[in-house]
C-alpha positions in Angstrom: -0.1 0.1 0.0 1.3 3.4 -1.1 2.1 5.5 2.1 2.9 8.5 2.4 5.9 10.2 5.2 5.5 14.3 5.9 7.6 15.1 9.3 5.3 18.1 11.1 5.7 20.2 13.9 4.4 20.1 17.2 2.9 23.4 18.0 5.0 24.7 21.1 3.1 27.3 22.5 0.8 26.9 25.1 0.0 30.5 25.6 -4.4 32.5 24.3 -4.2 34.3 21.9 -6.2 36.7 19.7 -6.9 36.5 15.6 -4.8 38.9 14.2 -7.1 41.9 13.3 -8.3 41.1 9.3 -9.8 37.5 9.9 -12.9 37.7 9.7 -14.9 36.7 12.9 -18.6 34.8 12.1 -21.1 35.1 15.3 -23.3 30.8 15.2 -26.6 33.0 15.1 -26.6 35.1 12.1 -28.8 33.0 9.5 -26.2 33.6 6.6 -23.3 31.8 9.4 -21.9 29.5 6.5 -21.2 32.3 3.9 -19.7 34.2 5.9 -17.3 31.4 7.0 -16.6 30.7 3.5 -15.6 34.4 2.9 -13.4 34.4 6.8 -11.3 31.2 5.6 -10.8 31.9 2.4 -9.8 36.2 3.7 -7.7 33.8 6.3 -6.0 31.3 3.8 -4.6 34.1 1.1 -3.4 36.4 4.1 -1.1 33.5 5.0 0.5 33.5 1.9 3.6 35.3 3.2 2.7 34.3 6.5 1.6 34.8 10.5 4.9 35.7 12.6 2.7 36.1 15.7 2.1 32.3 15.2 5.0 31.8 13.9 4.1 30.0 10.1 5.5 29.7 7.6 3.9 31.6 3.9 2.5 28.7 2.2 2.8 30.4 -1.1 4.6 29.4 -2.1 4.4 26.0 0.6 7.5 24.6 1.6 7.7 20.5 2.6 11.4 18.9 3.5 10.4 15.3 1.9 7.6 13.0 0.5 7.8 9.7 0.1 5.5 7.7 -1.9 6.1 3.5 -1.5 4.8 0.9 -4.3 1.6 0.2 -5.3 0.2 -2.9 -7.1 -1.3 -1.2 -9.5 -1.7 -0.1 -12.8 1.5 2.7 -11.5 3.2 0.9 -9.4 6.4 3.5 -8.4 8.2 4.9 -6.2 8.6 8.1 -5.4 10.7 10.1 -3.8 10.1 14.4 -2.9 13.2 16.8 -1.4 12.8 20.2 -1.2 9.7 20.4 -2.5 7.4 23.9 -3.5 3.7 24.2 -4.0 3.2 27.1 -5.3 -0.8 28.7 -6.1 -2.8 27.9 -2.8 -3.7 30.7 -2.3 -3.9 32.7 -5.9 -8.4 33.0 -7.4 -9.2 30.9 -4.3 -12.6 30.4 -4.5 -14.4 28.6 -0.9 -18.2 27.4 -1.3 -20.8 25.6 -0.3 -20.0 24.7 3.6 -21.9 22.8 6.0 -21.3 23.1 9.3 -22.4 20.3 12.0 -22.0 22.0 15.3 -23.5 18.9 17.8 -20.1 16.8 15.7 -17.4 19.8 15.2 -17.8 18.6 11.2 -16.5 20.8 9.1 -17.0 20.5 5.5 -16.2 23.2 2.3 -15.0 23.1 -1.1 -12.9 25.1 -2.8 -11.3 25.3 -6.7 -7.8 27.0 -6.9 -6.9 27.2 -10.8 -4.1 26.4 -11.0 -1.7 24.6 -8.2 1.8 24.3 -9.6 3.9 21.0 -7.7 7.3 21.8 -8.0 11.0 19.5 -6.6 13.8 17.5 -6.8 13.1 14.0 -7.6 13.8 10.4 -7.8 11.1 7.5 -9.3 11.9 4.0 -9.8 8.8 1.9 -11.1 6.3 0.7 -13.9 4.1 2.9 -15.6 1.1 0.7 -17.6 4.0 -2.1 -17.9 6.1 0.7 -19.1 9.4 1.0 -17.2 10.2 3.8 -15.8 13.1 5.9 -13.8 15.2 9.1 -13.1 16.4 12.0 -10.9 16.8 15.6 -11.2 14.1 18.1 -11.0 9.9 17.7 -11.8 6.9 20.4 -11.9 3.5 18.5 -12.1 0.6 21.5 -12.2 -2.4 20.2 -11.2 -5.5 23.1 -13.5 -8.8 23.7 -12.2 -8.4 21.8 -9.2 -11.5 21.8 -7.3 -11.1 20.4 -3.5 -13.3 18.5 -1.6 -12.5 19.2 2.6 -13.3 17.2 5.3 -12.3 19.1 8.8 -13.3 16.9 12.5 -12.4 19.0 15.4 -12.6 18.0 18.8 -12.9 20.6 22.3 -10.6 20.6 24.8 -9.7 23.3 27.5 -6.5 25.3 28.0 -6.6 28.4 31.5 -10.1 27.8 31.9 -10.9 28.7 27.4 -12.3 26.2 25.5 -10.3 25.6 22.5 -10.8 23.6 19.5 -8.5 21.2 17.2 -9.0 18.6 14.7 -8.3 15.7 15.1 -8.4 14.4 10.9 -8.5 16.8 7.7 -9.7 14.6 4.8 -8.7 16.4 1.3 -10.3 14.6 -2.0 -8.6 16.3 -5.1 -11.0 16.8 -8.3 -8.7 17.8 -11.3 -9.6 19.2 -15.0 -6.2 18.3 -16.2 -2.2 17.6 -14.7 0.2 17.9 -16.7 3.8 16.4 -16.0 7.1 17.1 -16.1 10.5 15.2 -14.7 13.6 15.7 -16.0 16.4 13.8 -17.0 14.1 10.6 -17.1 16.9 7.5 -17.9 18.8 9.0 -16.5 19.2 11.9 -19.6 18.8 9.7 -22.7 16.8 12.6 -24.8 14.9 9.7 -27.5 13.5 7.9 -24.2 12.7 11.0 -22.4 10.7 12.2 -24.6 8.5 9.6 -25.5 8.0 8.8 -21.8 6.7 11.7 -21.2 4.7 11.8 -24.7 3.0 8.9 -23.1 2.9 10.6 -18.9 0.6 14.2 -20.2 -1.3 11.4 -23.4 -1.7 9.5 -19.2 -1.5 12.0 -17.0 -5.3 11.8 -15.6 -5.2 8.4 -15.4 -2.1 8.3 -12.9 -2.3 11.0 -10.9 -6.2 9.1 -10.6 -3.6 6.5 -9.2 -1.5 8.1 -6.3 -3.7 10.9 -5.6 -4.3 9.4 -2.9 -0.9 9.7 -0.9 -0.6 13.3 -1.8 -4.4 13.9 -0.6 -3.1 12.2 2.9 0.2 14.8 2.4 -2.0 17.8 2.4 -4.5 16.7 4.8 -1.3 16.6 7.2 -0.3 19.6 6.0 -3.4 21.6 6.7 -4.2 19.7 10.0 -1.0 21.4 10.8 -1.7 25.1 9.8 -5.3 23.9 11.3 -4.2 23.7 14.4 -1.3 26.3 14.8 -4.6 28.7 14.6 -7.1 27.2 16.3 -5.2 25.3 19.3 -4.5 28.4 20.0 -7.9 30.8 19.6 -10.4 30.7 22.1 -12.9 29.2 20.4 -15.5 32.1 21.5 -13.0 34.7 19.7 -13.5 33.5 16.2 -17.4 32.1 16.4 -19.0 34.6 18.4 
């Protein structure tokens, strides 16, 4: 089974903080509270593009991930993948957030988002087979995801700290629905131009099928990253300061 390995930092601060002044808050009694929260989430994510010093959150556009490993699967794409120095561009540009629903009793938040283009740039190492064709290489890569719809489902739990009630994410699931994916890997087959060009043609003719086979570990990775970002804020700001 394919697995993702991602090292994420543990939240060290235990001091209660206020939301940044430019973050929008919403009233649960507002009949349009779901639209309010969708707008608030969008604005918050966009504002995080350059990071948030008071919460020690680094910029998220590009989002930097040190390393990502995906083990070999048993499907039509049997491929060991290693990525280092990962930078993900486009998470905040022209972002849309919509279709928000909230189960307040169980603290389950669901929504959808749209990104016109997300670029995954990294140093890569591949070895395996795609639809019975061997593929290997090591170098730079760019995976471009176009017109990306993402379905989000976040499970929270409440906890008490210093007499205040907070919430933290216990599970963050994402489901990617791209319109199209384009793939480019430098130095395939140790720089053999003929084999490399043939493989690139094959990859991009079948890119949507290939991405479908590999999307589960990418979704798991983004779920871990989004869990950390969410908890960096929600586990530090009391609930009554977020939802009035």
